[in-house]
C-alpha positions as CSV (number, residue, x, y, z in Angstrom):
1,M,-22.7,-5.9,-12.2
2,I,-21.4,-3.3,-10.0
3,R,-21.8,-3.4,-6.1
4,M,-23.7,-0.5,-4.8
5,D,-24.4,0.8,-1.2
6,I,-27.1,3.1,0.1
7,Q,-25.8,6.7,0.5
8,T,-28.7,8.8,1.3
9,I,-32.5,8.3,1.7
10,V,-34.7,11.3,1.2
11,V,-38.2,11.0,2.5
12,G,-40.0,13.8,0.9
13,G,-43.4,15.3,1.1
14,G,-45.6,17.7,-0.8
15,P,-43.5,19.3,-3.5
16,V,-40.3,17.6,-2.3
17,T,-39.7,14.4,-4.1
18,S,-38.4,11.2,-2.2
19,L,-35.4,9.5,-3.6
20,I,-32.7,7.0,-2.7
21,V,-29.2,7.7,-3.7
22,L,-27.0,4.6,-4.3
23,R,-23.2,4.9,-4.6
24,T,-20.7,2.5,-5.9
25,R,-18.7,0.6,-3.3
26,L,-15.5,0.8,-5.4
27,P,-14.3,3.4,-7.9
28,Y,-16.1,3.1,-11.2
29,K,-14.3,4.2,-14.6
30,N,-11.8,6.5,-12.9
31,E,-14.4,8.2,-10.7
32,A,-13.8,8.1,-7.0
33,E,-17.5,7.0,-6.4
34,V,-20.6,7.2,-8.7
35,Q,-24.0,8.2,-7.4
36,L,-27.1,6.8,-8.9
37,P,-30.4,8.7,-7.7
38,I,-33.4,6.8,-8.0
39,R,-36.9,8.8,-7.4
40,I,-39.2,6.8,-5.3
41,G,-42.6,7.4,-3.4
42,P,-42.6,8.7,0.2
43,V,-44.0,5.5,1.3
44,E,-41.3,3.4,-0.3
45,A,-38.7,5.8,1.1
46,M,-40.1,5.3,4.6
47,A,-40.1,1.6,4.2
48,I,-36.4,1.5,3.2
49,S,-35.6,4.0,6.1
50,M,-37.5,1.7,8.5
51,G,-35.5,-1.4,7.2
52,V,-32.2,0.4,7.6
53,D,-33.0,1.6,11.1
54,E,-33.6,-2.2,12.3
55,S,-35.6,-1.2,15.4
56,A,-38.8,-2.9,16.2
57,H,-41.8,-1.2,14.5
58,G,-44.6,-3.2,15.9
59,R,-46.6,-5.0,13.2
60,P,-44.7,-6.1,10.1
61,I,-45.2,-4.1,6.9
62,T,-45.3,-5.6,3.5
63,H,-41.4,-5.9,3.1
64,D,-41.2,-7.6,6.4
65,L,-43.9,-10.0,5.4
66,L,-42.2,-10.8,2.2
67,S,-38.7,-11.3,3.9
68,S,-40.4,-13.7,6.5
69,T,-42.2,-15.6,3.6
70,I,-38.9,-16.0,1.7
71,E,-37.2,-17.2,4.9
72,S,-40.0,-19.7,6.1
73,L,-40.0,-21.3,2.4
74,G,-36.3,-22.0,2.8
75,A,-35.3,-19.6,0.1
76,T,-32.8,-16.8,0.4
77,L,-32.4,-13.4,-1.3
78,D,-29.1,-13.4,-2.9
79,S,-29.1,-10.0,-4.4
80,V,-31.0,-7.1,-5.5
81,D,-30.1,-6.1,-9.2
82,I,-30.9,-2.7,-10.7
83,V,-31.0,-4.0,-14.3
84,D,-32.4,-1.3,-16.6
85,V,-33.7,2.3,-16.9
86,H,-35.9,4.0,-19.4
87,G,-36.2,7.7,-18.8
88,P,-36.9,8.2,-15.2
89,T,-38.2,4.6,-14.7
90,F,-35.7,1.9,-13.1
91,F,-36.2,-1.8,-13.2
92,A,-34.9,-4.3,-10.8
93,E,-34.9,-8.0,-10.2
94,L,-34.8,-10.3,-7.1
95,E,-32.3,-13.1,-7.3
96,L,-33.4,-15.7,-5.1
97,T,-32.3,-19.3,-4.3
98,R,-35.0,-21.8,-3.4
99,A,-34.6,-24.5,-0.6
100,D,-33.9,-26.9,-3.5
101,G,-30.8,-24.7,-4.9
102,T,-32.7,-23.6,-8.0
103,K,-32.1,-19.9,-8.8
104,V,-35.0,-17.7,-9.5
105,R,-35.2,-14.1,-10.9
106,I,-38.3,-12.0,-9.9
107,D,-39.1,-8.5,-11.5
108,A,-39.5,-6.0,-8.8
109,R,-39.7,-2.1,-8.4
110,P,-36.2,-0.8,-7.2
111,S,-37.8,0.7,-4.0
112,D,-39.5,-2.6,-3.0
113,A,-36.2,-4.6,-3.9
114,I,-34.1,-2.2,-1.9
115,A,-36.6,-2.3,1.1
116,L,-36.3,-6.1,1.0
117,A,-32.4,-6.0,0.6
118,V,-32.1,-3.9,3.9
119,R,-34.1,-6.4,5.8
120,T,-32.2,-9.5,4.7
121,N,-28.7,-7.9,4.3
122,A,-28.8,-8.8,0.7
123,P,-26.1,-6.9,-1.6
124,I,-27.4,-4.4,-4.1
125,F,-26.0,-4.5,-7.6
126,A,-26.3,-2.3,-10.7
127,E,-25.9,-3.0,-14.4
128,E,-22.9,-1.0,-16.0
129,R,-25.4,0.3,-18.6
130,V,-27.6,1.7,-15.9
131,L,-24.7,3.5,-14.3
132,D,-23.5,4.8,-17.6
133,A,-27.1,6.1,-18.4
134,A,-28.2,7.5,-15.1
135,T,-25.3,8.4,-12.7
136,L,-24.5,11.9,-11.3
137,P,-21.0,12.8,-11.7
138,D,-18.6,12.9,-8.8
139,F,-18.9,16.4,-7.7
140,K,-15.9,16.1,-5.4
141,N,-13.8,15.3,-8.3
142,V,-15.2,18.1,-10.4
143,E,-14.6,20.5,-7.6
144,N,-11.0,19.3,-7.0
145,D,-10.4,19.6,-10.8
146,E,-11.6,23.1,-10.8
147,K,-9.4,24.0,-7.9
148,Q,-6.3,22.4,-9.7
149,H,-7.2,24.3,-12.9
150,Q,-7.3,27.5,-10.8
151,I,-4.0,26.8,-9.1
152,E,-2.4,26.1,-12.6
153,E,-3.7,29.3,-14.1
154,F,-2.3,31.3,-11.0
155,H,0.9,29.5,-11.3
156,E,1.0,30.5,-15.0
157,F,0.3,34.0,-14.2
158,V,3.0,34.2,-11.5
159,E,5.6,32.6,-14.0
160,T,5.0,35.6,-16.4
161,L,5.4,38.5,-14.0
162,S,8.6,40.4,-14.0
163,P,9.8,43.1,-11.8
164,D,8.7,45.8,-14.4
165,D,5.1,44.8,-13.6
166,F,5.4,46.1,-10.0
167,S,6.8,49.8,-11.0
């Protein structure tokens, strides 16, 4: 499992889709960072944003309720794990520890799991196979590689110049 952080939350509307972009905390397979975009609904994007914001929002929403329920039962949310992807659909699991120390895994939508994670400060992880199947390339590295290639081509061109080329 690879540790992930929230990079971006896009709350879309109309034709603009909502999504959350997770990024690897540490380099992954020689990439500076790898981004994992997950398309979610606008309500779910707002719920995640509200959890990240941490300011008081009046009445609790569903994710606040679940967080309070877990806590009042003496359990803890140990992690949110993005465990699989099939086409555009991602699958997540909550890993909880009950008051008696028993570990429990619960199936969840990634958007709900992440909304809960931001409220409980639980870490977010992704299976390597999910990253291998659904990540975006590190566009910074792609751009740097292209710049380096252009510099090398220019250097080769300059090396082949002779004084006669200027007459």
